[in-house]
mmCIF file as Biopython writes it, N, C-alpha, C and O atoms, coordinates in Angstrom:
data_model
#
loop_
_atom_site.group_PDB
_atom_site.id
_atom_site.type_symbol
_atom_site.label_atom_id
_atom_site.label_alt_id
_atom_site.label_comp_id
_atom_site.label_asym_id
_atom_site.label_entity_id
_atom_site.label_seq_id
_atom_site.pdbx_PDB_ins_code
_atom_site.Cartn_x
_atom_site.Cartn_y
_atom_site.Cartn_z
_atom_site.occupancy
_atom_site.B_iso_or_equiv
_atom_site.auth_seq_id
_atom_site.auth_asym_id
_atom_site.pdbx_PDB_model_num
ATOM 1   N N  . UNK A ? 1  ? -21.174 -27.897 6.435  1.0 0.0 1  A 1 
ATOM 2   C CA . UNK A ? 1  ? -20.277 -26.328 6.718  1.0 0.0 1  A 1 
ATOM 3   C C  . UNK A ? 1  ? -18.813 -27.292 7.578  1.0 0.0 1  A 1 
ATOM 4   O O  . UNK A ? 1  ? -17.748 -26.823 7.980  1.0 0.0 1  A 1 
ATOM 5   N N  . UNK A ? 2  ? -19.382 -28.957 7.634  1.0 0.0 2  A 1 
ATOM 6   C CA . UNK A ? 2  ? -18.331 -28.650 8.682  1.0 0.0 2  A 1 
ATOM 7   C C  . UNK A ? 2  ? -16.975 -29.067 7.733  1.0 0.0 2  A 1 
ATOM 8   O O  . UNK A ? 2  ? -16.025 -29.201 8.505  1.0 0.0 2  A 1 
ATOM 9   N N  . UNK A ? 3  ? -16.777 -29.187 7.060  1.0 0.0 3  A 1 
ATOM 10  C CA . UNK A ? 3  ? -16.323 -29.331 5.984  1.0 0.0 3  A 1 
ATOM 11  C C  . UNK A ? 3  ? -15.379 -28.244 5.143  1.0 0.0 3  A 1 
ATOM 12  O O  . UNK A ? 3  ? -14.423 -28.447 4.395  1.0 0.0 3  A 1 
ATOM 13  N N  . UNK A ? 4  ? -15.898 -27.255 5.479  1.0 0.0 4  A 1 
ATOM 14  C CA . UNK A ? 4  ? -15.839 -25.850 5.231  1.0 0.0 4  A 1 
ATOM 15  C C  . UNK A ? 4  ? -14.984 -25.890 6.421  1.0 0.0 4  A 1 
ATOM 16  O O  . UNK A ? 4  ? -13.791 -26.166 6.297  1.0 0.0 4  A 1 
ATOM 17  N N  . UNK A ? 5  ? -15.299 -25.736 7.118  1.0 0.0 5  A 1 
ATOM 18  C CA . UNK A ? 5  ? -15.046 -25.411 8.467  1.0 0.0 5  A 1 
ATOM 19  C C  . UNK A ? 5  ? -13.097 -25.954 8.558  1.0 0.0 5  A 1 
ATOM 20  O O  . UNK A ? 5  ? -12.120 -25.211 8.464  1.0 0.0 5  A 1 
ATOM 21  N N  . UNK A ? 6  ? -13.128 -27.395 8.755  1.0 0.0 6  A 1 
ATOM 22  C CA . UNK A ? 6  ? -12.055 -27.499 8.810  1.0 0.0 6  A 1 
ATOM 23  C C  . UNK A ? 6  ? -11.369 -27.981 7.353  1.0 0.0 6  A 1 
ATOM 24  O O  . UNK A ? 6  ? -10.905 -29.118 7.436  1.0 0.0 6  A 1 
ATOM 25  N N  . UNK A ? 7  ? -11.274 -27.605 6.566  1.0 0.0 7  A 1 
ATOM 26  C CA . UNK A ? 7  ? -10.241 -26.554 5.250  1.0 0.0 7  A 1 
ATOM 27  C C  . UNK A ? 7  ? -10.002 -25.929 5.239  1.0 0.0 7  A 1 
ATOM 28  O O  . UNK A ? 7  ? -9.078  -25.561 4.515  1.0 0.0 7  A 1 
ATOM 29  N N  . UNK A ? 8  ? -11.020 -24.761 6.562  1.0 0.0 8  A 1 
ATOM 30  C CA . UNK A ? 8  ? -10.171 -23.413 6.699  1.0 0.0 8  A 1 
ATOM 31  C C  . UNK A ? 8  ? -9.256  -23.216 7.202  1.0 0.0 8  A 1 
ATOM 32  O O  . UNK A ? 8  ? -8.317  -22.489 6.878  1.0 0.0 8  A 1 
ATOM 33  N N  . UNK A ? 9  ? -9.517  -24.260 8.642  1.0 0.0 9  A 1 
ATOM 34  C CA . UNK A ? 9  ? -8.545  -24.033 9.750  1.0 0.0 9  A 1 
ATOM 35  C C  . UNK A ? 9  ? -7.398  -25.292 9.507  1.0 0.0 9  A 1 
ATOM 36  O O  . UNK A ? 9  ? -6.538  -25.312 10.388 1.0 0.0 9  A 1 
ATOM 37  N N  . UNK A ? 10 ? -7.250  -26.397 8.393  1.0 0.0 10 A 1 
ATOM 38  C CA . UNK A ? 10 ? -6.104  -26.838 7.558  1.0 0.0 10 A 1 
ATOM 39  C C  . UNK A ? 10 ? -5.662  -25.324 6.872  1.0 0.0 10 A 1 
ATOM 40  O O  . UNK A ? 10 ? -4.707  -24.685 7.314  1.0 0.0 10 A 1 
ATOM 41  N N  . UNK A ? 11 ? -6.325  -24.954 5.972  1.0 0.0 11 A 1 
ATOM 42  C CA . UNK A ? 11 ? -5.123  -24.128 5.455  1.0 0.0 11 A 1 
ATOM 43  C C  . UNK A ? 11 ? -4.048  -22.983 6.347  1.0 0.0 11 A 1 
ATOM 44  O O  . UNK A ? 11 ? -2.840  -22.748 6.336  1.0 0.0 11 A 1 
ATOM 45  N N  . UNK A ? 12 ? -5.373  -22.398 7.169  1.0 0.0 12 A 1 
ATOM 46  C CA . UNK A ? 12 ? -4.313  -21.572 8.517  1.0 0.0 12 A 1 
ATOM 47  C C  . UNK A ? 12 ? -3.241  -21.665 8.651  1.0 0.0 12 A 1 
ATOM 48  O O  . UNK A ? 12 ? -2.215  -21.025 8.420  1.0 0.0 12 A 1 
ATOM 49  N N  . UNK A ? 13 ? -3.796  -23.321 9.419  1.0 0.0 13 A 1 
ATOM 50  C CA . UNK A ? 13 ? -2.860  -23.529 10.333 1.0 0.0 13 A 1 
ATOM 51  C C  . UNK A ? 13 ? -1.067  -23.796 9.415  1.0 0.0 13 A 1 
ATOM 52  O O  . UNK A ? 13 ? 0.116   -23.652 9.721  1.0 0.0 13 A 1 
ATOM 53  N N  . UNK A ? 14 ? -2.029  -24.341 7.949  1.0 0.0 14 A 1 
ATOM 54  C CA . UNK A ? 14 ? -0.663  -24.876 6.968  1.0 0.0 14 A 1 
ATOM 55  C C  . UNK A ? 14 ? 0.610   -23.442 6.287  1.0 0.0 14 A 1 
ATOM 56  O O  . UNK A ? 14 ? 1.782   -23.389 5.913  1.0 0.0 14 A 1 
ATOM 57  N N  . UNK A ? 15 ? -0.777  -22.321 6.494  1.0 0.0 15 A 1 
ATOM 58  C CA . UNK A ? 15 ? 0.420   -21.503 6.436  1.0 0.0 15 A 1 
ATOM 59  C C  . UNK A ? 15 ? 1.044   -20.880 7.382  1.0 0.0 15 A 1 
ATOM 60  O O  . UNK A ? 15 ? 2.148   -20.370 7.193  1.0 0.0 15 A 1 
ATOM 61  N N  . UNK A ? 16 ? 0.291   -20.833 8.756  1.0 0.0 16 A 1 
ATOM 62  C CA . UNK A ? 16 ? 1.028   -20.072 9.687  1.0 0.0 16 A 1 
ATOM 63  C C  . UNK A ? 16 ? 2.083   -20.592 10.270 1.0 0.0 16 A 1 
ATOM 64  O O  . UNK A ? 16 ? 2.675   -20.283 11.304 1.0 0.0 16 A 1 
ATOM 65  N N  . UNK A ? 17 ? 2.289   -21.610 9.306  1.0 0.0 17 A 1 
ATOM 66  C CA . UNK A ? 17 ? 3.360   -22.692 9.663  1.0 0.0 17 A 1 
ATOM 67  C C  . UNK A ? 17 ? 4.572   -21.867 8.717  1.0 0.0 17 A 1 
ATOM 68  O O  . UNK A ? 17 ? 5.575   -21.357 9.218  1.0 0.0 17 A 1 
ATOM 69  N N  . UNK A ? 18 ? 4.220   -21.856 7.137  1.0 0.0 18 A 1 
ATOM 70  C CA . UNK A ? 18 ? 5.159   -22.596 6.342  1.0 0.0 18 A 1 
ATOM 71  C C  . UNK A ? 18 ? 5.134   -20.653 6.022  1.0 0.0 18 A 1 
ATOM 72  O O  . UNK A ? 18 ? 5.995   -20.607 5.144  1.0 0.0 18 A 1 
ATOM 73  N N  . UNK A ? 19 ? 4.767   -19.472 6.183  1.0 0.0 19 A 1 
ATOM 74  C CA . UNK A ? 19 ? 4.941   -18.127 5.796  1.0 0.0 19 A 1 
ATOM 75  C C  . UNK A ? 19 ? 5.931   -17.675 6.780  1.0 0.0 19 A 1 
ATOM 76  O O  . UNK A ? 19 ? 6.663   -16.995 6.061  1.0 0.0 19 A 1 
ATOM 77  N N  . UNK A ? 20 ? 6.390   -17.619 7.879  1.0 0.0 20 A 1 
ATOM 78  C CA . UNK A ? 20 ? 7.375   -17.703 9.256  1.0 0.0 20 A 1 
ATOM 79  C C  . UNK A ? 20 ? 8.589   -18.578 8.893  1.0 0.0 20 A 1 
ATOM 80  O O  . UNK A ? 20 ? 9.774   -18.389 9.166  1.0 0.0 20 A 1 
ATOM 81  N N  . UNK A ? 21 ? 8.030   -19.536 8.241  1.0 0.0 21 A 1 
ATOM 82  C CA . UNK A ? 21 ? 9.100   -20.832 7.665  1.0 0.0 21 A 1 
ATOM 83  C C  . UNK A ? 21 ? 10.110  -20.191 6.552  1.0 0.0 21 A 1 
ATOM 84  O O  . UNK A ? 21 ? 11.317  -20.217 6.311  1.0 0.0 21 A 1 
ATOM 85  N N  . UNK A ? 22 ? 8.834   -19.556 5.968  1.0 0.0 22 A 1 
ATOM 86  C CA . UNK A ? 22 ? 9.914   -19.257 4.636  1.0 0.0 22 A 1 
ATOM 87  C C  . UNK A ? 22 ? 10.768  -17.497 4.848  1.0 0.0 22 A 1 
ATOM 88  O O  . UNK A ? 22 ? 11.668  -16.912 4.245  1.0 0.0 22 A 1 
ATOM 89  N N  . UNK A ? 23 ? 9.874   -17.169 6.040  1.0 0.0 23 A 1 
ATOM 90  C CA . UNK A ? 23 ? 11.021  -15.845 6.028  1.0 0.0 23 A 1 
ATOM 91  C C  . UNK A ? 23 ? 11.856  -15.709 6.776  1.0 0.0 23 A 1 
ATOM 92  O O  . UNK A ? 23 ? 12.468  -14.730 7.204  1.0 0.0 23 A 1 
ATOM 93  N N  . UNK A ? 24 ? 11.907  -17.304 7.042  1.0 0.0 24 A 1 
ATOM 94  C CA . UNK A ? 24 ? 13.859  -17.127 7.550  1.0 0.0 24 A 1 
ATOM 95  C C  . UNK A ? 24 ? 14.715  -17.443 7.252  1.0 0.0 24 A 1 
ATOM 96  O O  . UNK A ? 24 ? 15.801  -16.867 7.322  1.0 0.0 24 A 1 
ATOM 97  N N  . UNK A ? 25 ? 14.245  -19.334 6.470  1.0 0.0 25 A 1 
ATOM 98  C CA . UNK A ? 25 ? 15.151  -19.660 5.234  1.0 0.0 25 A 1 
ATOM 99  C C  . UNK A ? 25 ? 15.095  -19.467 4.065  1.0 0.0 25 A 1 
ATOM 100 O O  . UNK A ? 25 ? 15.772  -20.117 3.268  1.0 0.0 25 A 1 
ATOM 101 N N  . UNK A ? 26 ? 13.987  -18.206 3.601  1.0 0.0 26 A 1 
ATOM 102 C CA . UNK A ? 26 ? 14.397  -18.237 1.996  1.0 0.0 26 A 1 
ATOM 103 C C  . UNK A ? 26 ? 13.032  -18.985 1.464  1.0 0.0 26 A 1 
ATOM 104 O O  . UNK A ? 26 ? 12.456  -19.803 2.183  1.0 0.0 26 A 1 
ATOM 105 N N  . UNK A ? 27 ? 12.729  -18.767 0.625  1.0 0.0 27 A 1 
ATOM 106 C CA . UNK A ? 27 ? 11.799  -19.829 -0.651 1.0 0.0 27 A 1 
ATOM 107 C C  . UNK A ? 27 ? 12.264  -21.427 -0.800 1.0 0.0 27 A 1 
ATOM 108 O O  . UNK A ? 27 ? 11.836  -22.527 -0.449 1.0 0.0 27 A 1 
ATOM 109 N N  . UNK A ? 28 ? 13.493  -20.837 -1.596 1.0 0.0 28 A 1 
ATOM 110 C CA . UNK A ? 28 ? 13.271  -21.736 -2.169 1.0 0.0 28 A 1 
ATOM 111 C C  . UNK A ? 28 ? 14.566  -23.078 -1.524 1.0 0.0 28 A 1 
ATOM 112 O O  . UNK A ? 28 ? 15.113  -23.896 -2.264 1.0 0.0 28 A 1 
ATOM 113 N N  . UNK A ? 29 ? 14.855  -22.928 0.427  1.0 0.0 29 A 1 
ATOM 114 C CA . UNK A ? 29 ? 15.311  -23.874 1.266  1.0 0.0 29 A 1 
ATOM 115 C C  . UNK A ? 29 ? 14.129  -23.707 2.034  1.0 0.0 29 A 1 
ATOM 116 O O  . UNK A ? 29 ? 14.430  -24.127 3.152  1.0 0.0 29 A 1 
ATOM 117 N N  . UNK A ? 30 ? 12.935  -23.319 2.047  1.0 0.0 30 A 1 
ATOM 118 C CA . UNK A ? 30 ? 11.286  -24.020 2.458  1.0 0.0 30 A 1 
ATOM 119 C C  . UNK A ? 30 ? 10.276  -24.241 1.778  1.0 0.0 30 A 1 
ATOM 120 O O  . UNK A ? 30 ? 9.089   -24.209 2.101  1.0 0.0 30 A 1 
ATOM 121 N N  . UNK A ? 31 ? 10.917  -24.542 0.515  1.0 0.0 31 A 1 
ATOM 122 C CA . UNK A ? 31 ? 10.214  -25.897 -0.904 1.0 0.0 31 A 1 
ATOM 123 C C  . UNK A ? 31 ? 10.407  -26.964 -0.230 1.0 0.0 31 A 1 
ATOM 124 O O  . UNK A ? 31 ? 9.665   -27.592 0.526  1.0 0.0 31 A 1 
ATOM 125 N N  . UNK A ? 32 ? 12.386  -27.259 -0.853 1.0 0.0 32 A 1 
ATOM 126 C CA . UNK A ? 32 ? 12.959  -28.154 -0.444 1.0 0.0 32 A 1 
ATOM 127 C C  . UNK A ? 32 ? 12.176  -28.573 0.565  1.0 0.0 32 A 1 
ATOM 128 O O  . UNK A ? 32 ? 11.216  -29.316 0.360  1.0 0.0 32 A 1 
ATOM 129 N N  . UNK A ? 33 ? 12.599  -28.022 2.070  1.0 0.0 33 A 1 
ATOM 130 C CA . UNK A ? 33 ? 12.089  -28.882 3.014  1.0 0.0 33 A 1 
ATOM 131 C C  . UNK A ? 33 ? 10.427  -29.247 3.233  1.0 0.0 33 A 1 
ATOM 132 O O  . UNK A ? 33 ? 10.007  -30.016 4.098  1.0 0.0 33 A 1 
ATOM 133 N N  . UNK A ? 34 ? 9.432   -28.373 2.060  1.0 0.0 34 A 1 
ATOM 134 C CA . UNK A ? 34 ? 8.447   -28.921 2.372  1.0 0.0 34 A 1 
ATOM 135 C C  . UNK A ? 34 ? 8.157   -30.396 1.386  1.0 0.0 34 A 1 
ATOM 136 O O  . UNK A ? 34 ? 7.327   -31.296 1.519  1.0 0.0 34 A 1 
ATOM 137 N N  . UNK A ? 35 ? 8.927   -30.233 0.663  1.0 0.0 35 A 1 
ATOM 138 C CA . UNK A ? 35 ? 9.316   -31.242 -0.481 1.0 0.0 35 A 1 
ATOM 139 C C  . UNK A ? 35 ? 9.037   -32.576 0.481  1.0 0.0 35 A 1 
ATOM 140 O O  . UNK A ? 35 ? 8.127   -33.405 0.511  1.0 0.0 35 A 1 
ATOM 141 N N  . UNK A ? 36 ? 10.062  -32.412 1.130  1.0 0.0 36 A 1 
ATOM 142 C CA . UNK A ? 36 ? 11.066  -33.414 1.622  1.0 0.0 36 A 1 
ATOM 143 C C  . UNK A ? 36 ? 10.046  -33.491 2.680  1.0 0.0 36 A 1 
ATOM 144 O O  . UNK A ? 36 ? 9.359   -34.410 2.234  1.0 0.0 36 A 1 
ATOM 145 N N  . UNK A ? 37 ? 9.703   -33.274 3.362  1.0 0.0 37 A 1 
ATOM 146 C CA . UNK A ? 37 ? 8.227   -33.616 4.259  1.0 0.0 37 A 1 
ATOM 147 C C  . UNK A ? 37 ? 6.973   -33.822 3.742  1.0 0.0 37 A 1 
ATOM 148 O O  . UNK A ? 37 ? 6.367   -33.660 4.801  1.0 0.0 37 A 1 
ATOM 149 N N  . UNK A ? 38 ? 6.167   -34.036 2.996  1.0 0.0 38 A 1 
ATOM 150 C CA . UNK A ? 38 ? 5.674   -34.011 1.865  1.0 0.0 38 A 1 
ATOM 151 C C  . UNK A ? 38 ? 5.488   -35.513 2.206  1.0 0.0 38 A 1 
ATOM 152 O O  . UNK A ? 38 ? 4.771   -36.265 2.867  1.0 0.0 38 A 1 
ATOM 153 N N  . UNK A ? 39 ? 6.882   -35.508 1.112  1.0 0.0 39 A 1 
ATOM 154 C CA . UNK A ? 39 ? 7.056   -36.834 0.373  1.0 0.0 39 A 1 
ATOM 155 C C  . UNK A ? 39 ? 7.999   -38.000 0.984  1.0 0.0 39 A 1 
ATOM 156 O O  . UNK A ? 39 ? 8.374   -39.065 0.493  1.0 0.0 39 A 1 
ATOM 157 N N  . UNK A ? 40 ? 8.234   -37.412 2.207  1.0 0.0 40 A 1 
ATOM 158 C CA . UNK A ? 40 ? 8.323   -38.876 3.152  1.0 0.0 40 A 1 
ATOM 159 C C  . UNK A ? 40 ? 7.025   -38.705 4.214  1.0 0.0 40 A 1 
ATOM 160 O O  . UNK A ? 40 ? 7.218   -39.274 5.289  1.0 0.0 40 A 1 
ATOM 161 N N  . UNK A ? 41 ? 6.213   -38.268 4.130  1.0 0.0 41 A 1 
ATOM 162 C CA . UNK A ? 41 ? 4.897   -37.748 5.099  1.0 0.0 41 A 1 
ATOM 163 C C  . UNK A ? 41 ? 4.092   -39.325 4.148  1.0 0.0 41 A 1 
ATOM 164 O O  . UNK A ? 41 ? 3.658   -40.382 4.605  1.0 0.0 41 A 1 
ATOM 165 N N  . UNK A ? 42 ? 4.203   -38.730 2.496  1.0 0.0 42 A 1 
ATOM 166 C CA . UNK A ? 42 ? 2.677   -39.734 1.692  1.0 0.0 42 A 1 
ATOM 167 C C  . UNK A ? 42 ? 3.772   -41.642 1.825  1.0 0.0 42 A 1 
ATOM 168 O O  . UNK A ? 42 ? 3.552   -42.762 2.284  1.0 0.0 42 A 1 
ATOM 169 N N  . UNK A ? 43 ? 4.798   -40.996 1.164  1.0 0.0 43 A 1 
ATOM 170 C CA . UNK A ? 43 ? 5.717   -42.689 1.139  1.0 0.0 43 A 1 
ATOM 171 C C  . UNK A ? 43 ? 6.286   -43.358 2.198  1.0 0.0 43 A 1 
ATOM 172 O O  . UNK A ? 43 ? 6.625   -44.475 1.810  1.0 0.0 43 A 1 
ATOM 173 N N  . UNK A ? 44 ? 6.512   -43.205 3.213  1.0 0.0 44 A 1 
ATOM 174 C CA . UNK A ? 44 ? 6.989   -43.601 4.122  1.0 0.0 44 A 1 
ATOM 175 C C  . UNK A ? 44 ? 6.280   -44.974 5.183  1.0 0.0 44 A 1 
ATOM 176 O O  . UNK A ? 44 ? 6.715   -45.955 5.786  1.0 0.0 44 A 1 
ATOM 177 N N  . UNK A ? 45 ? 4.578   -44.119 4.875  1.0 0.0 45 A 1 
ATOM 178 C CA . UNK A ? 45 ? 3.444   -45.018 5.913  1.0 0.0 45 A 1 
ATOM 179 C C  . UNK A ? 45 ? 3.508   -46.245 4.545  1.0 0.0 45 A 1 
ATOM 180 O O  . UNK A ? 45 ? 3.257   -47.376 4.961  1.0 0.0 45 A 1 
ATOM 181 N N  . UNK A ? 46 ? 3.719   -46.195 3.446  1.0 0.0 46 A 1 
ATOM 182 C CA . UNK A ? 46 ? 2.627   -46.773 2.450  1.0 0.0 46 A 1 
ATOM 183 C C  . UNK A ? 46 ? 3.106   -48.245 2.292  1.0 0.0 46 A 1 
ATOM 184 O O  . UNK A ? 46 ? 2.371   -49.234 2.282  1.0 0.0 46 A 1 
ATOM 185 N N  . UNK A ? 47 ? 4.570   -48.224 2.159  1.0 0.0 47 A 1 
ATOM 186 C CA . UNK A ? 47 ? 4.968   -49.978 2.228  1.0 0.0 47 A 1 
ATOM 187 C C  . UNK A ? 47 ? 4.512   -50.398 3.972  1.0 0.0 47 A 1 
ATOM 188 O O  . UNK A ? 47 ? 4.142   -51.566 4.088  1.0 0.0 47 A 1 
ATOM 189 N N  . UNK A ? 48 ? 4.515   -49.436 5.478  1.0 0.0 48 A 1 
ATOM 190 C CA . UNK A ? 48 ? 4.282   -50.166 6.800  1.0 0.0 48 A 1 
ATOM 191 C C  . UNK A ? 48 ? 2.429   -50.646 6.606  1.0 0.0 48 A 1 
ATOM 192 O O  . UNK A ? 48 ? 1.928   -51.317 7.508  1.0 0.0 48 A 1 
ATOM 193 N N  . UNK A ? 49 ? 1.619   -50.257 5.463  1.0 0.0 49 A 1 
ATOM 194 C CA . UNK A ? 49 ? 0.535   -50.031 5.893  1.0 0.0 49 A 1 
ATOM 195 C C  . UNK A ? 49 ? 0.492   -51.765 4.620  1.0 0.0 49 A 1 
ATOM 196 O O  . UNK A ? 49 ? -0.511  -52.479 4.644  1.0 0.0 49 A 1 
ATOM 197 N N  . UNK A ? 50 ? 1.436   -52.037 3.892  1.0 0.0 50 A 1 
ATOM 198 C CA . UNK A ? 50 ? 1.233   -52.604 3.079  1.0 0.0 50 A 1 
ATOM 199 C C  . UNK A ? 50 ? 1.649   -54.629 3.897  1.0 0.0 50 A 1 
ATOM 200 O O  . UNK A ? 50 ? 1.256   -55.796 3.920  1.0 0.0 50 A 1 
ATOM 201 N N  . UNK A ? 51 ? 2.697   -53.671 4.392  1.0 0.0 51 A 1 
ATOM 202 C CA . UNK A ? 51 ? 3.291   -54.891 5.229  1.0 0.0 51 A 1 
ATOM 203 C C  . UNK A ? 51 ? 2.534   -55.269 5.923  1.0 0.0 51 A 1 
ATOM 204 O O  . UNK A ? 51 ? 2.464   -56.458 6.235  1.0 0.0 51 A 1 
ATOM 205 N N  . UNK A ? 52 ? 1.644   -54.238 6.421  1.0 0.0 52 A 1 
ATOM 206 C CA . UNK A ? 52 ? 0.022   -54.871 8.327  1.0 0.0 52 A 1 
ATOM 207 C C  . UNK A ? 52 ? -0.876  -55.751 7.407  1.0 0.0 52 A 1 
ATOM 208 O O  . UNK A ? 52 ? -0.950  -56.967 7.586  1.0 0.0 52 A 1 
ATOM 209 N N  . UNK A ? 53 ? -1.966  -54.719 5.822  1.0 0.0 53 A 1 
ATOM 210 C CA . UNK A ? 53 ? -2.224  -54.875 5.318  1.0 0.0 53 A 1 
ATOM 211 C C  . UNK A ? 53 ? -2.590  -56.668 5.203  1.0 0.0 53 A 1 
ATOM 212 O O  . UNK A ? 53 ? -3.421  -57.530 5.491  1.0 0.0 53 A 1 
ATOM 213 N N  . UNK A ? 54 ? -1.232  -56.414 4.537  1.0 0.0 54 A 1 
ATOM 214 C CA . UNK A ? 54 ? -0.965  -58.352 3.668  1.0 0.0 54 A 1 
ATOM 215 C C  . UNK A ? 54 ? -0.510  -59.265 5.174  1.0 0.0 54 A 1 
ATOM 216 O O  . UNK A ? 54 ? -0.695  -60.475 5.307  1.0 0.0 54 A 1 
ATOM 217 N N  . UNK A ? 55 ? -0.036  -58.574 5.968  1.0 0.0 55 A 1 
ATOM 218 C CA . UNK A ? 55 ? 0.128   -59.355 7.227  1.0 0.0 55 A 1 
ATOM 219 C C  . UNK A ? 55 ? -1.482  -59.809 8.175  1.0 0.0 55 A 1 
ATOM 220 O O  . UNK A ? 55 ? -1.256  -60.812 8.852  1.0 0.0 55 A 1 
ATOM 221 N N  . UNK A ? 56 ? -2.356  -59.510 8.276  1.0 0.0 56 A 1 
ATOM 222 C CA . UNK A ? 56 ? -3.893  -59.411 8.643  1.0 0.0 56 A 1 
ATOM 223 C C  . UNK A ? 56 ? -4.268  -60.175 7.709  1.0 0.0 56 A 1 
ATOM 224 O O  . UNK A ? 56 ? -4.930  -61.126 8.124  1.0 0.0 56 A 1 
ATOM 225 N N  . UNK A ? 57 ? -4.060  -60.134 6.238  1.0 0.0 57 A 1 
ATOM 226 C CA . UNK A ? 57 ? -4.855  -61.247 5.584  1.0 0.0 57 A 1 
ATOM 227 C C  . UNK A ? 57 ? -5.966  -60.130 5.100  1.0 0.0 57 A 1 
ATOM 228 O O  . UNK A ? 57 ? -7.134  -60.469 5.294  1.0 0.0 57 A 1 
ATOM 229 N N  . UNK A ? 58 ? -5.791  -59.089 4.612  1.0 0.0 58 A 1 
ATOM 230 C CA . UNK A ? 58 ? -6.985  -57.829 4.620  1.0 0.0 58 A 1 
ATOM 231 C C  . UNK A ? 58 ? -8.251  -58.374 3.065  1.0 0.0 58 A 1 
ATOM 232 O O  . UNK A ? 58 ? -8.030  -58.122 1.881  1.0 0.0 58 A 1 
ATOM 233 N N  . UNK A ? 59 ? -9.426  -59.091 3.591  1.0 0.0 59 A 1 
ATOM 234 C CA . UNK A ? 59 ? -10.137 -59.405 2.041  1.0 0.0 59 A 1 
ATOM 235 C C  . UNK A ? 59 ? -10.628 -58.548 2.293  1.0 0.0 59 A 1 
ATOM 236 O O  . UNK A ? 59 ? -10.600 -58.198 3.473  1.0 0.0 59 A 1 
ATOM 237 N N  . UNK A ? 60 ? -11.524 -57.550 1.061  1.0 0.0 60 A 1 
ATOM 238 C CA . UNK A ? 60 ? -12.553 -57.405 0.368  1.0 0.0 60 A 1 
ATOM 239 C C  . UNK A ? 60 ? -13.059 -57.566 -0.538 1.0 0.0 60 A 1 
ATOM 240 O O  . UNK A ? 60 ? -12.394 -58.127 -1.409 1.0 0.0 60 A 1 
ATOM 241 N N  . UNK A ? 61 ? -14.096 -57.292 -0.784 1.0 0.0 61 A 1 
ATOM 242 C CA . UNK A ? 61 ? -14.831 -58.025 -1.309 1.0 0.0 61 A 1 
ATOM 243 C C  . UNK A ? 61 ? -14.733 -56.916 -2.843 1.0 0.0 61 A 1 
ATOM 244 O O  . UNK A ? 61 ? -14.624 -57.401 -3.969 1.0 0.0 61 A 1 
ATOM 245 N N  . UNK A ? 62 ? -14.783 -55.778 -2.646 1.0 0.0 62 A 1 
ATOM 246 C CA . UNK A ? 62 ? -14.749 -54.729 -3.699 1.0 0.0 62 A 1 
ATOM 247 C C  . UNK A ? 62 ? -14.012 -55.094 -5.125 1.0 0.0 62 A 1 
ATOM 248 O O  . UNK A ? 62 ? -14.488 -55.192 -6.256 1.0 0.0 62 A 1 
ATOM 249 N N  . UNK A ? 63 ? -11.989 -55.342 -4.390 1.0 0.0 63 A 1 
ATOM 250 C CA . UNK A ? 63 ? -11.343 -55.359 -5.569 1.0 0.0 63 A 1 
ATOM 251 C C  . UNK A ? 63 ? -11.240 -56.979 -5.512 1.0 0.0 63 A 1 
ATOM 252 O O  . UNK A ? 63 ? -10.268 -57.527 -6.032 1.0 0.0 63 A 1 
ATOM 253 N N  . UNK A ? 64 ? -12.411 -57.853 -4.777 1.0 0.0 64 A 1 
ATOM 254 C CA . UNK A ? 64 ? -11.994 -59.703 -5.685 1.0 0.0 64 A 1 
ATOM 255 C C  . UNK A ? 64 ? -12.113 -59.575 -6.239 1.0 0.0 64 A 1 
ATOM 256 O O  . UNK A ? 64 ? -12.655 -58.474 -6.342 1.0 0.0 64 A 1 
ATOM 257 N N  . UNK A ? 65 ? -11.878 -60.356 -7.642 1.0 0.0 65 A 1 
ATOM 258 C CA . UNK A ? 65 ? -12.496 -60.694 -8.962 1.0 0.0 65 A 1 
ATOM 259 C C  . UNK A ? 65 ? -12.303 -62.093 -8.656 1.0 0.0 65 A 1 
ATOM 260 O O  . UNK A ? 65 ? -12.085 -62.674 -9.719 1.0 0.0 65 A 1 
ATOM 261 N N  . UNK A ? 66 ? -12.279 -63.137 -7.386 1.0 0.0 66 A 1 
ATOM 262 C CA . UNK A ? 66 ? -12.415 -63.943 -8.308 1.0 0.0 66 A 1 
ATOM 263 C C  . UNK A ? 66 ? -14.514 -64.528 -8.258 1.0 0.0 66 A 1 
ATOM 264 O O  . UNK A ? 66 ? -15.603 -64.066 -7.919 1.0 0.0 66 A 1 
ATOM 265 N N  . UNK A ? 67 ? -14.006 -65.589 -8.763 1.0 0.0 67 A 1 
ATOM 266 C CA . UNK A ? 67 ? -15.376 -65.914 -8.435 1.0 0.0 67 A 1 
ATOM 267 C C  . UNK A ? 67 ? -15.974 -66.954 -7.205 1.0 0.0 67 A 1 
ATOM 268 O O  . UNK A ? 67 ? -15.733 -68.130 -7.479 1.0 0.0 67 A 1 
ATOM 269 N N  . UNK A ? 68 ? -16.441 -66.834 -6.374 1.0 0.0 68 A 1 
ATOM 270 C CA . UNK A ? 68 ? -17.286 -67.469 -4.978 1.0 0.0 68 A 1 
ATOM 271 C C  . UNK A ? 68 ? -18.143 -68.329 -5.151 1.0 0.0 68 A 1 
ATOM 272 O O  . UNK A ? 68 ? -18.754 -68.794 -4.189 1.0 0.0 68 A 1 
#
C-alpha cells in the first residue's frame, strides 16, 4: 500500500503544478515546456553518470561476460 500512496502523491503533485501552468500559458506552450524539462532531466544526468561510473571503475558481475 505504500507504493500506491507514493504514486498518488507524485501524481497529485505533478497535476498540481501542471494545471496552473496550463491555465497561465496554454496547452501548446505547456507541452513544450514540460517536454524540455523532462528531456533535460533524463538526458543530462546520463553522461555524468557514465563518466562517474567509468572513473570509479565500477564492476558489476551481472554485466561481466568475461570468464573468471
